[in-house]
C-alpha positions in Angstrom: 84.6 252.9 191.7 85.6 253.2 187.7 83.4 255.2 186.0 82.5 253.0 182.9 81.2 250.4 185.7 78.6 253.1 187.4 77.6 254.2 184.2 77.1 250.2 183.6 75.3 249.5 186.4 72.8 252.8 186.1 71.8 251.0 182.7 71.4 247.8 183.6 69.4 248.5 186.7 66.1 248.3 185.3 66.4 244.5 183.8 68.3 243.4 186.8 64.9 244.6 188.4 62.7 243.1 186.2 64.9 239.5 186.8 65.2 239.9 190.4 61.2 241.0 190.3 60.3 238.1 187.5 57.1 236.1 188.5 59.0 233.2 187.6 60.0 232.8 191.5 56.9 233.1 193.3 54.7 230.3 190.8 57.1 227.9 192.2 55.4 226.6 194.7 56.2 222.6 194.6 58.7 220.4 194.4 56.7 219.5 191.0 57.3 223.7 190.1 61.1 223.5 190.8 61.4 220.2 188.8 60.6 222.4 186.2 62.3 225.1 186.8 65.5 222.8 187.3 65.5 221.4 183.9 65.8 225.3 182.2 67.8 226.1 184.2 70.8 223.3 184.6 71.4 224.5 181.0 72.3 228.2 182.7 75.0 226.8 185.2 76.6 224.7 182.7 77.2 227.6 180.0 78.1 229.5 183.2 80.7 227.0 183.4 82.1 227.4 179.5 81.7 231.2 179.7 84.5 230.7 182.7 86.8 227.8 181.5 86.8 230.3 178.4 88.2 233.1 180.2 90.6 231.1 181.5 91.7 229.6 178.5 92.0 232.9 177.3 93.6 234.8 179.6 95.4 232.1 181.1 98.1 229.8 179.2 96.5 226.5 179.6 98.8 224.9 176.8 102.2 222.6 177.6 104.8 223.9 176.8 104.0 226.7 179.6 104.2 230.6 178.5 103.4 233.4 180.8 100.1 235.0 179.6 98.9 238.7 180.2 98.8 240.0 183.6 100.0 237.9 187.0 97.3 239.6 188.1 94.0 239.2 185.5 95.3 235.0 185.4 95.1 235.0 190.0 91.8 236.8 189.6 90.2 233.9 187.2 92.0 231.3 188.5 90.7 232.1 192.1 87.0 231.8 190.2 87.9 228.7 189.1 88.5 226.8 191.9 85.4 228.1 194.0 83.6 227.6 190.5 85.1 224.2 189.1 86.1 222.3 192.4 83.7 223.7 195.6 82.5 221.7 198.3 78.9 220.3 199.0 77.3 219.2 202.2 79.5 216.9 203.2 82.6 218.7 202.1 83.6 216.9 199.1 84.9 218.7 196.1 82.9 219.1 192.8 81.8 221.6 190.7 78.8 223.6 190.7 77.5 222.0 188.3 78.3 218.7 189.1 75.8 219.6 192.9 73.1 221.4 190.5 73.1 218.2 189.0 73.3 215.5 192.6 69.8 218.8 193.7 68.1 217.1 190.4 69.1 213.7 191.5 67.7 214.5 195.5 64.2 216.4 194.3 63.2 214.1 191.1 64.1 216.0 188.6 65.3 214.3 185.5 68.4 214.8 184.0 68.4 213.0 181.0 67.4 216.0 178.6 71.1 217.9 179.8 73.4 214.5 180.2 72.1 213.6 176.2 72.8 217.5 175.4 76.1 217.3 176.6 76.9 214.0 175.3 75.7 214.9 171.8 77.3 217.8 171.9 81.1 216.2 173.0 80.4 213.6 170.4 79.9 215.4 167.7 80.3 219.3 168.2 77.0 220.5 166.9 74.3 222.6 169.0 71.8 222.1 166.5 71.7 218.7 166.7 72.3 218.2 170.4 69.6 220.7 171.4 67.3 218.7 169.2 68.4 215.6 170.3 67.6 216.6 174.3 64.3 217.8 172.8 65.4 221.8 174.4 63.1 224.4 175.3 63.7 227.1 172.6 64.4 230.1 175.5 67.3 227.8 176.7 68.9 227.4 173.1 68.3 231.3 172.4 70.3 231.5 176.1 72.8 228.8 175.3 73.5 230.6 171.3 73.8 233.7 173.0 76.5 232.9 175.7 78.1 230.8 173.0 78.4 233.7 170.4 79.7 236.0 173.1 82.9 232.9 173.1 83.2 232.3 170.3 83.8 236.3 169.3 87.6 235.5 171.3 87.3 238.4 172.4 87.8 238.3 176.8 86.9 241.6 178.0 83.3 240.3 176.8 83.3 237.5 178.2 84.5 238.7 181.0 81.6 241.4 181.0 78.8 239.3 180.7 80.0 236.8 183.2 80.0 239.5 186.0 77.3 241.7 185.3 74.7 239.6 183.6 75.3 236.1 185.4 76.4 237.1 189.1 74.4 238.7 191.7 70.6 237.9 190.8 69.4 235.7 192.7 66.0 237.3 194.9 65.6 237.1 198.7 62.2 236.1 197.5 63.2 233.1 195.7 65.5 231.3 198.9 62.6 232.0 201.1 60.0 230.3 199.3 63.3 226.9 198.6 63.2 227.8 202.5 59.4 226.9 203.2 59.6 223.7 200.5 63.3 223.4 202.2 60.6 223.0 205.9 58.2 220.6 204.2 60.3 218.2 201.8 63.9 218.8 203.1 64.4 214.9 202.0 64.0 216.7 198.2 65.3 220.1 198.3 68.5 220.1 201.0 70.7 220.2 198.3 69.2 222.8 195.7 69.1 224.8 199.0 72.3 224.5 199.8 73.2 225.4 196.4 71.3 228.9 195.9 73.1 229.7 199.7 76.7 228.7 198.4 76.1 230.7 195.1 74.3 234.2 196.7 77.8 233.4 199.1 80.3 232.5 197.0 79.6 234.1 193.8 77.7 236.3 194.5 79.9 238.1 197.1 84.0 237.1 196.7 83.2 236.1 192.8 82.0 238.9 191.7 85.0 241.5 193.4 87.5 239.3 191.9 85.2 239.4 188.3 84.4 243.3 188.1 89.0 243.4 188.7 88.5 241.4 185.9 86.5 243.3 183.4 87.8 246.7 184.7 91.7 245.2 183.8 90.3 243.8 180.8 88.5 247.0 179.2 91.5 249.0 180.6 90.8 252.6 178.7 89.5 251.1 175.8 86.4 253.8 175.1 85.3 250.9 172.2 85.2 247.9 174.7 83.7 249.5 177.3 81.1 250.6 175.2 80.7 246.9 173.4 81.0 246.0 177.3 78.0 247.5 178.1 75.8 246.2 174.8 76.5 242.4 175.1 75.7 243.1 179.4 72.7 244.5 178.2 71.5 241.6 175.6 72.0 239.1 178.5 70.0 240.3 180.5 67.8 240.2 178.5 68.2 236.8 177.3 67.4 236.3 181.1 64.3 237.6 181.0 63.5 235.8 178.3 64.7 232.1 180.1 62.6 233.3 182.4 60.0 233.9 180.5 60.1 230.3 179.3 59.9 228.7 182.8 57.2 230.8 183.8 55.1 230.4 180.9 55.1 226.6 181.2 54.9 226.6 185.2 51.4 228.8 184.0 50.4 226.7 181.6 51.1 222.6 184.4 49.5 224.9 187.4 45.9 225.1 185.1 
C-alpha cells in the first residue's frame, strides 16, 4: 500500500473510531428518532453527490466540444463511481441515484422532506447557500458540514476533493447502526425497508468497490507531490471532525426529544 495512504489511515483512525462509536446510533430507538436522524443526514447524502460531480467535472470533459482531460485511468475511476452513485438500482430494480433513494426512504418512514426540498429549490433559484439555509431552517451543524464540503469543492483542487471523498465519507457506517435498523425493520417493515436497503447498498457498493476506486483516484491525483499529500491529510482530518460535529448535533436534538 502507498506509504502516504498508510500514514493518513494511521492519523485518522482515532477520528474514525469516534465516528463509528458515536452515541448517536444507539440513540435511534424508534421510527420517530430515525426521522430526526434522516432530517440531518439527508444533507450529507446530497452534498456527497455534489462532491462526486465536482470531481467528475474536474477530471473529465463534461462540455462540448469534447477534449481528452487528464489520464484515462483517472477518468475511468471517477466515471465508474458516478455511474453507481447517480444511477444505482432500488429494491425493485429501478434506476435512481442514492439521493433519490434516500428521499424515498424518508417518505416511507414518515420523515418530512420539506426542509431539504426547500433548501434545494432556493439554492437552485438564487445560488445563495446562506439564503437557502435560512429558508429551510437548516440546523447549524448541517450548515457547517455542507459549507466545509463546498469550500473544498470551490477550492478547485481535485486532489483535496478526492481525499475527503475517499477518507471522509466512505466506510463509516458501523455494524451497530445496521443492527439497530434491522431491529426497527423487524418491528416496522412498512416504514424502514427502503432505509435498510439504502444502508445495505451503501455498505456493499460505497464501502467496498467504490472505496477501492476512490483510493486509487486519490493516489493518482496526489502522486509524488508531498505538498498535495500534506494538504490532503489536513482536509481529511477536518472533514472527519465535521462529521463528528454533525453527529453531535443530531445526538443533542435526539437527547432533548427523549427527555
